[in-house]
N, C-alpha and C positions, 0 to 999 in steps of 0.2 A: 502494499502501499504506501507504503514511504519513500520507495526508492528510486525517485524521478532524479534525473541530474540535476546535481546541485542542494538538493533538500536535505541531505543529512552532512554537515559539515565535517562530522566527526570522521566520517568514512572519506572524505576527501583530504583531511589535515593529518590521517593517521600516520603517513609516512614520512610527512614534514617535522612530527615532534620529535622524533630524536635529534634532527642535525640543527631545524632552526632555532637559533636563542629567543629565550621568552621575551617578548617585547615590554620594556618600561611602561607604565602609564603614564599621559603628559603630565606634565609638572602643576598644569592648573587644577587638577583635581584636588591637591594639597592646598588650594587659596581659596577655596569656599565654592566652587563652580558645581563642583558633583552634588554637595547637599542642597544648591540652589536650585538645581535643575530638578534633583528628587522631589523636593517640597514642591517645587513648580509643578509636576505632573501630576503629584498628588492632589493639588487644589483642582488641577484641572477636571481631573477624574470626577472630584467628588461633587462638583460645581455642573459638569457636564448631566450626571446622573439624578442630580436633585429632584428638579421638574418633573423627571419620568417617573422616579417613584412616589412623588408627594401623588400624582393623580390617581397611582393605582393603588396606594393606601384609601385615597379619598371616594373609592369608586362605589362604594356603598351610599355615601353622602350624596354624590352627584346623582345618582339614578332616584333617590328618594327625594331630590331636592323640591322644596315648597316656599313659597311666598305667602305672607299673610294677605297680603295685597298688591296692588301695584304702586302705593305711592307709600309703602313700607320698605326699609332697608334691611329690619330684622330679619336674620333666619334662624329658625329654630335648630339648634347644634344636633339634636336628636330627633330628627321628624319620625310620625311613625310608618312604617312600610308600607305602599299600597300593595295589597294581597294579591297573588297572581291566582288563587284559588283557595277559597276561604276554608274549603274543606280539607286541604291539604296538611299533611303534619308536618310538611317546612313551613317556615316562614320568609317568604319569596317576596322580591321585591317583581315588578310586571317585566323588566327587562333583566338578564343576568348580567352580572357585574365581567362576565367576559366581554360586553360591548363595549366597554371603556377599554379592556384591554386589547381590543382590536384596534379601535381609534387611536390606542398608544402605540400600536405597533406596526402596524400595515404601512404608516408612511416611511418608519425607519426600514421596513422589509424592503420598499422600493428603491430607497437612497441606497443601501448595502449593496443590492443586485446591481445597481446601475454605477457605484462607486468605481469599480475595478477597471470598467470600460473607459473612463475619462476624467473623474473626478480628480487625478493626479495633476490635470492641467490648470488648475483653478490653485494659484498660490495659497497659503494656509492661512494666512493673515484673514483675507477676507471670508473663508469658512469659518473661523471664529466669530467672526462679525454678526455673520448668518445666524449662528446658533446660539449667540448672547440675544439678539434681539427677536428672535422665535421664544425661547424661554421666557423672556419677560413679558412677550404678547401672551403667553400661555396663561400665565399668572393673571394678568389683567382680565383677559376674556372671563375665567372659570369664576375670580371675584366677584365680578359684577354683572354675571348672567342673571336672566330672569328667568330659564328655561334649560331642559335639560341638551336641546339641540346645540345651544350657543355655548354653553359647557362642552359639550363632545368637540365642538371647533378648538377651544382653547388646549382641550386634549391632543388634537392633531397636529398642533403647533409643537406642544411639549416633544410630541414624538418627532417631528422633523429636527429640533434642536439638538434632541438626543442620536438621532441617526448620525447627521453631521458630525456632532462634536466625537463622537466615538469613532466613526470612522478616519477622522483628522488627526484625531491625539494618538490613535494606535498607530500607524502610518507614520507619524512623526517619531516615535519612540525609536524606528530605525535609524535616525541620525544624531541619536544622544546615547552613546556609549556608557553613560554613567548612570542611565537611569535603571535604579534599583539593582544595580549590579548585575541584570539580565543579561544583558548583551555585551561581546568581549570589544576591548578597547580597539581604536586604530592602530594598524600594524604599520610603523614606519619602514618604507622600504629604500629611504634613500637618508642622506645628510639632513634634509630639509624636511622629512617625515615629520619627525616628532613637533617641530616647532608648528607645522601645518596643524597638525591634531592639538596642539594646544591654542591655537588661533579659533579652531572650530570649535572647542569647548567652551570659549568666552563667548561665543554666540549667543544672543538674547534666546530665551525659550522658544518665542513665536518670532521667526523672521524668515519672512516669505522669500527671501534672496537665497539664504543657506540649502534647503532641501532641492530646489530646483536646479542648482550652479551642481548637484553631486555628480559624479561621471558613472556611477552605478545607481541611478535613478530608476523607479519602475516604468517610465515614460518611454525608456528604451528598448524594455521587453516586446519581443513579438507576441502574437496570439497563439504562437504553438507553444511559445516557451510558459506564457501563461496560463494554459491548458496543463501542461506538464507538470508543472509546480501545483496546480490545484489539485491534481490528481495525488500528487504527494500528501497534500494535506488530509486527504479526507479520513486517513487513520487517528485524527484528531476532529474532526468536524463531525464525524457521525455520533461519537459518543456525546459530545456537548449538545448537537441539537436533542439527542434524548433526555439529557438531563434537564434541558430546560423545557422541553416537553412535557415531562413528568413534574416538574416543580410548578409551571404556571398554570397546568391543569388544576393542581390543586388549589393553588392560590385563586382562580378567577373562577374556576369550577365548582369547587367545594368548598371554600372559606365560609362564603355564604351559607350552606346548607349546613355546617356545621355547629347548629345555634344548641346552645345548653338554656334551657328555662331554670334549672336549680341553681341559677348565681346570679350576684347583683351585678354585672354587668348587662346591659340591654344588649340589642342583638347590632346596633350600629358599633358601640364600645368593642363587643367582642370581635367585629372583623378590624376594627383598628388595631387591636393586639395582635393579631394573628398577624398583618402585615409589617407590625413593628419588629416582632420578635423575629419573623422571616429576614427583613432586611440587617437586623442585628448579627444573625447569624451569616449573612452573606459580608458583612463588613468585617467581623474577624476573621473568616476563612481568607477572604481576599489580602489581608493584611500579615498573611501568616506562612509566607513563602518561606522566608528564610528559616522558619521554625518546622517545616513539614514539605517536603517536597515530593510529587507523587508523579512516576513515572506513566502507569497503565490508567488513564483515566476512564477507561471503559468499567472499571471497578465502580467509581462513583455513578455510572450512568445506571449501573444494574440495580446498585442500592437504592437510588432516587425512584425509580420503576416499582423496586418494593414500595417504599413509602407510599407512594399513589395508589399501588394495589391495597394498602392495609386501611387508608383513610375513606378510600371508595367502599370497602367492605363496611367499615363503620356507620358512614353517611347511609347505607341500606340496612343497617340493621343496628345502629343504633346501642352498642354494645361498652363502649367507654364510659366510664361511670363518673369521669369529672373532667372538666376543662382544661385542669392543670396539664393532665397527661397530654393534649393535644397540642398545650403550650410547648412544651418539651420535644414533641415529634415535629413540629413547626421550627423549631430552632435548630434540631437537627439537620433538615428540610435545607436549611440558609446555609447553614453549615458545608453540607454537601457540593451546592451548586456553587458559591464561593470557592469553593477547591478547586473545582471543576475548571472552571473561566480562567482565574489566575495560574494555574498549572497547565492548561494547555496552550495558552501564549506565552508561556515560561518554555516550554518545550518547543514550539514553533521559534521563539526567537533564538534557542542554541543551535536547534539544527536545519535552519535553512542559512542559505550563503547569502554573503552582504548584498549582491545585485538583486536578490529575489526576497529580502527580508520586508521591505515597505510593501509590495504587492501581497507576500503571504499574510502580513499583519491586517491587511485591509478586507483579503478577500476572507481569512478565517473567521471575520467579524458576523459573518450572514449566518454563524451556526446557532447563536443563543435566537436570534430575531426569528429565524425559520423555524426552531422547535416554538417558540413563544405562539406565532401566529397559527401552527397547527393546533396547538392546544385551545387557543380563543375560538378557532372554530368548532371544533368537537364539543367544547364547553357551553357553548349557546345552544343546542339540541337536549344535550343533557339536562341543562337547567328545566328547559320545558317539560320536559319528561317526567321530570323527578317532581316537580312542582304541580303536577297533575294528579300525582298519586295522593289516595285519601290516606 
């Protein structure tokens, strides 16, 4: 699966390791450039995912959104749900929260499908600007909307922001070997090489000229090379698709149906706690690469699918006695999802050649979006089926 030319740099460099001297890292790494870039990318990633996560966490509230009157700006923080079927044993909104998921992911899917074909031709700075404007617009629309339709338009803007930002920032890591120590340092090939690497490391984090001027930029790859690299990535893409399909089927297909009446938390509060615990698990595991690195990400996919099967059976039979057991399972679900994401891109960063890395990062980020989209499409009919049960 991963045997494409240039996709396994360990194989390419195996014969040179015995003879080639180990390159010295650029001197600028010891002058603050390393950690400046580390913190810069951490903040970019945090801000890029913020609007996307907020929209999903508020999905239940968005769909049960009600206004007291046209002249009142007060919004009930916990409005009563609109029952889909009064005889159903589930407390259902008329529309599944998967509708918010689809509005939050389909634009991202389209962006990621088209990005490897030509997004690299657009400089990085305008991409970041577009991402920021869309994020701000998404919050404004949702905050001041008087209807579910307007709120969903805001969710779409959040999706565009997240999609453009993720493709941009993941591709940009190919030019910053300081970034979380995941990528190899530039190897100077001549007496001026170290000076060139030092100059490169001093460049601002977002610089529209630096990436485009690189000789190994993905814009120089032919369609045949892109296809060859993509086939080599399937070893990582398929498990990540499965992980995200399972966890978002849980999040947007089952969270709303995992309603416990024997607790002080109402339905909307329970949904928010589910989303918060999931995101907490993702945050912890995405930050844990230095502590735990996983080579075989298909194991994480298997465990996540088992999570989905277990919670689906619980929705059907309602055998779990306490919401706190569900809290633990959801936290575990988030840990698996975050670990799958960060280890997938870590492995890709290590095993692709310099000239293919930017394209590989942009192409592989389709994995999570594809899995999420499929889960949303299947969660909608599941919601309608279960909510019609008496």
